[in-house]
N, C-alpha and C positions, 0 to 999 in steps of 0.2 A: 269956366264962364257958363252960366246956367241960362238956358232959353225959357225958363218959366215953365215948362211942361214935364219937369221931373227928368230931363234929360240933362248931361253935362258934355261939354266939348272937350275932344282930346287931339289936339294938334301935335303933328309929328313931321319933323323935316329929314328926310332921307335922301341919299344919293340917287341919281337919276336911274342908275341900274337896278336899284333895288325897287323902285318905284315900278319900272317897266316890267320886271318880274312879277310884282305883285298884281299889276293890271293883266298880264298874260294869264296868271294862273285863275283870276276871277272870271275872265273872259272863258277859259276853258271849262270852268264848272257852270257857266251859265249866269254868273252872280254879278251884281254891281260891286265895284271896288269896296264901297261902303259895307254891304252884307258880308263880303269875303272878309274883310279886315276884322269886323267886329266878331264874327263866327270864329275865325282862327285865333284872335286874341284871347276871346274868352275861353275857348277850349284849352289853350296853352296855359291861361292862369289858372284854370281848374286842375290840371295836371299839377303844376307847381304847388298849389295849395295843399293837394291831396298827398303829395311826396311828403310834405313837412308834417302833416296831420297823422299820418299812418306810418307805424313802424313795421316793416316786413322782416321776418325771419325765416331762415331756412328751418326745415324740420329739426335738424340737430340742434340749432341755436335756440329754437322754441322749447325743446326739451331740457336743455340746459338751465334757460330762464326759469321754466315752470318748476323744475327740481330746486332751483335755489329759493325760490318763494316757499316751497313746500318744506324744505329742510335747511333753514337758514344758519350760518354759522353762529356759534355761541360768542358773544360779545367778549372781546379780549380785554386785558387790565386797563389798558389805555383809554379804550372806548368806555368803559364804565367811569373811570375818572372824568372824563369828558362830559358823560352825563349827569354825575354829580355837580360837577360845576356849572353846568348849564342850568339846572334845576336850581340851584341856590342863587343864580343870577336873577332868575325870574321871580323868586320869592322876595329878594330883597330889592 
């Protein structure tokens, strides 16, 4: 539901215990429930999006990956045949 100001409403129903916990946390930080909720949800959403956007590798895995890019294996016969079939299907 849009309020006409560029903001959208997010309604959430939750158990009383969770609401009380959120209220307590907001109070401890000196924030309104709204400010606490928006900040916390936004921070968590950014973490989730970042986790799916970035692939993090150990140094060992990074080295293996870069080595595979620098020295790819030669295509085997099966891959060569598949490539030929694919190219033929595009032309026809």
